[in-house]
N, C-alpha and C positions, 0 to 999 in steps of 0.2 A: 504492500500498498502506499511506503514512502517514499518508491520509488518514483511515482505522478511527481513529486515534488523536488526530486532533488535536481539539483541545477537551476531552479529556478531565481531568480531574483526578486526579494522581497524587501521592501524599506519599511521600518515601521518608525509612525513620526510622534514620537513623544507619549505622553500617558503615565502611568504610575505603578506601580507596584505590579498590576494586573499584568501590562505589556511584556513585564519582564520574563513572567512565567509563558507566556505567548510567546517571547522570544526563544526561549529555552526549549520549545515542543519542537519551535518550527526546525533549530537546528539540528533537532533530534532525526526529523525526518527528513532530513538532507537537501533543506533549502540553501540556497547565499542570503545570509539576512544580515541585511544593515541596519542600523537605529542611529538616531539622533535626539537628542533631549536629554541622556541618561552620562552618568560617569561611569569610564572605562572598566571601574571595579563591580560597576553592578551589574553588567552585561555577562548571560552565558558564553563560556568559552566556546568558540566555533563562530561568535556573530562579530561585526564589524562597526566600529563606533568611529561617524562622522562629524562633522562642526556646522552642518546646515543643510539645512532643508534640501535647497535645491540639490547639493550633491547627492544625498541621500537617494531624490528622487529619478534623478539621472540615468534613464537605459532600464527603471525600473520595470519588472513585470508585473508587480501585485502593490499595490500602498497600502498598509493598514495606519490609519485614524483612530484615539479614542473612541469610547463609545460614547463622553458629552459630545467630541468635537471641536469647533474649534469657532469663536466668537464672530459676531458680525462684520469683522476687519479682517479677519482670516487668523485671529492670537489658535495654536494650538496649545492645547492645557499639557502640560509639560511638569509636572510636578521638582523631576531632579533638575530640570533646567538651568542652566547658572544667567542663561540670556535668554530672552523671547524668541520664539519659536513663530513663524507666519508663513502661513500656505499663499503661497500665490501664482497666479498663472502662468509666468515667465516656470513655474517648477512643475507645473502639471502639465505643459506643454513639451515635458524634457523628458519626460515616461516615455515608456513601449509603448509601438503601438496596437490597439486594442488592447493597453491594460487594465485591471479591475484594480477599482479603488473601493475598502469596504471601512464602512464608518458608523456609528452611531445612528449619525440622523446628521442627514445631509442641509447646508445653509443653499439655498438660491442660487446664488453664484455659484458650487462648487455641481450643482448640478449643470448650470448651464455650460462650464466649462468640458466639464463630463460629455456635455453632447458634441460640442464644440472643437472636441480633438478627439471623437470618439471612441470614449472607454465607455467601459460596465463598472456602474455606479452599486454598489450594493448596501444598503442601508437597515442592519442588524439588531438595531437595539429595540425592534415589535416584534422581532421573531421568537415563539412560544418557546423555543430549546435553550433562548437566551433571559426573555424577561422573566417566564416564571420562575425560571433557576434565582434571579436575579433578586426574584419580591423575598425569598427568605430574607437574604442579610438587611434589606429594607427591611423591612415588619422588625426583626430586631434591633436594628438601629434606630427605629424609631421608640420600643420600647427604653433603649434604654436612656435615649433625649427625654425620654417623658419620668421614668423612674428619676433621674437626675434631676429635671426642673420643676418636681412637684412636693407634696411631703405626705403626698399618701399613697397608699396604695393601689395598685390593678386590678387586685383583685379587691371588688365591689365599688367600684368607680362606673359613674356614667359616661361611656365614650360615642363618640361618632365618627362613623370612616365614610366621607365622601369619595363617590365613583366607587365602579363597584369592577374594577377592570383583574389585572392577574396583580398587581401589588393591593389593591383591593380587599380581593378575597381573602389575602395570607394574611393582611394585616387585620379581618375582622376575625378569623380564624384563631388567631395567635392570641386576642382580645377575649375569645368567648373562654379559650383554654382557663389564660388565666381566672377568669373568673369575674369579667366584666360586663356591665348591661350595656349589651354593643348595640347602636342604631347602625342601619347601611342609609345612606341617601344617595340615589342615581333613579336616571329616566327610564331604564327599558326595563319593562315590563317582567321578564324574563330574569334578568339582574336580583329585581327582588323577589321574583320567587326562590330563586338558589338561597338569596339570605336569609328568607323565613323560614327555609327548610333548615337551615345553619344555626337555628335559633336565634336569629336576632331580629330586633324592631327593624322596620323601612320604611321610610318616606320617602316624598320627592322635595324636590328644591325650593317649591314653593311654603314648606316646612321645616327651612332653615331658619328665622328668626325665631322661631317658638324652642327648638331643638337648641340652638345655641343660647338660650334662656338657664336652660338648667344640665349643661352639659359638663363635663369636667374637661375633658380632654377630645381635642379635636385633630382626625389626622386628615388632610385632602391629599387626592392622589389627582384630582384635577390640572388639567395646564392650561385652565384659562381662568378669568376670574370668576370667581362664586363666592368668596366672603368679602364684598365691597363695606364697605360705610354702611349701606343699607341694612346689613345683616347684622353686621358688627355692634350696632348700637343695642342692639338686645342682649349681647353676650352677659353671659356669667362673669362678674369682675374678675374672679378668680381661673376663668378657662386657660387652659394651655392651647396655641395654638400649634402644632406640628406640620408642616407645607412638605408636602413629598414631591409636589409635581415639578417639572422643570424648568428652572429658571426662564424669566420671574418669580414663579409660582402661581397660585389661583388665591393668593389672598392680599387684599389691601393693606401694606403691611405701616403704612404712613397712618391710614384712618387707627389701625390698633394702637400704635404707640400714642395717638389723640386718645383713645379713648380707658388708655394705659391697660392694654388686654397684653400677654404674652404670647407673640408670634416667634416662629421660629420656621425659617429658612432650610432644606434639610435636602436638597438634592444631591444623588449620588452618594446613597450610602453604602453598597457592594465593596467601593472601593476603597473608601475611606475604615469602617472598621471590620468588613472582611476581605480585604484585597486579597489572599491565596486562595480563598473556596473560591470569589470571581474569576481570579485568573487560570483559575481552573476550569469555568465554566468557558473561557476563550478558547484557552487550551484545547478543551475539548470537540468544541464545534467550528472555530475560523480553519484549522487543516482540514476536517470534513468538508467544509462549504469549498474549500481550494482544489482538494481533490476530486470532486464531483465536479467543477466549474471546469478544469483541465483536462481531466478525461473526459468531458462530452467533446472539447475543442479538441481534441485527439481527433475521435471520431469523428469531428464533420469536417478535416482536414482529410483522412481516411477516408472518406467516402465522397469530397466536395469533386 
């Protein structure tokens, strides 16, 4: 299986401990791995460390960026980098023809560059095999925040989970297991039926102002504004809001501060609270994606 990746040049741009584990796995499978944004001593033996994004991208066949991706200016999340890493069109233009770009979620400009240079862009943050497993450290990290920021136990508390996707389901199940009275807020009737089956209370977004009034801890997973000032003004003064959605989250933090409410934005918890577990997810999933992609490419060339 590893022979499919033998000799394939893969560039890993920035990231954190998760990418270090991924690099080691790719080297093990025979790929030629170039990394930028890491000190030499952190990188697995057999991989190459370069000093710039453009140097890493040149003639690469696979480009791997962190799950958090880049900001609107192209800056790549790289916790070990001494200098800012920026993804530019010049760097993208230098990759091999028909190269594959793997990223959590791509900004509009990267999608445009991929189209312009005939590259394959693969966004993986919403893939079940990554998102479901990542929901485990996300829920555990959210609980850690809740326990540190409140003076009561989770057991017996009244909690609310907004959104009932992969993270919301794991969050609600974990809270229930710890003895919390959980209310799930969602729009989808099927999701609300599942919440009921799990023993949770269920509510719609129109009920949020009432729910906020008697809830101890709120976990938001929805990446759009759901807790605005019109909702927050009804909140229990002692409520803790833990927003797990991608930046900028789904909470009006300025309004929360005005009302004297404690609200914490906590995206990207897997890489912070359980980088080894989260890294093993990437090390398992991404090589399989590459093997499948290159196996199909070889087949196309054979029969083309």
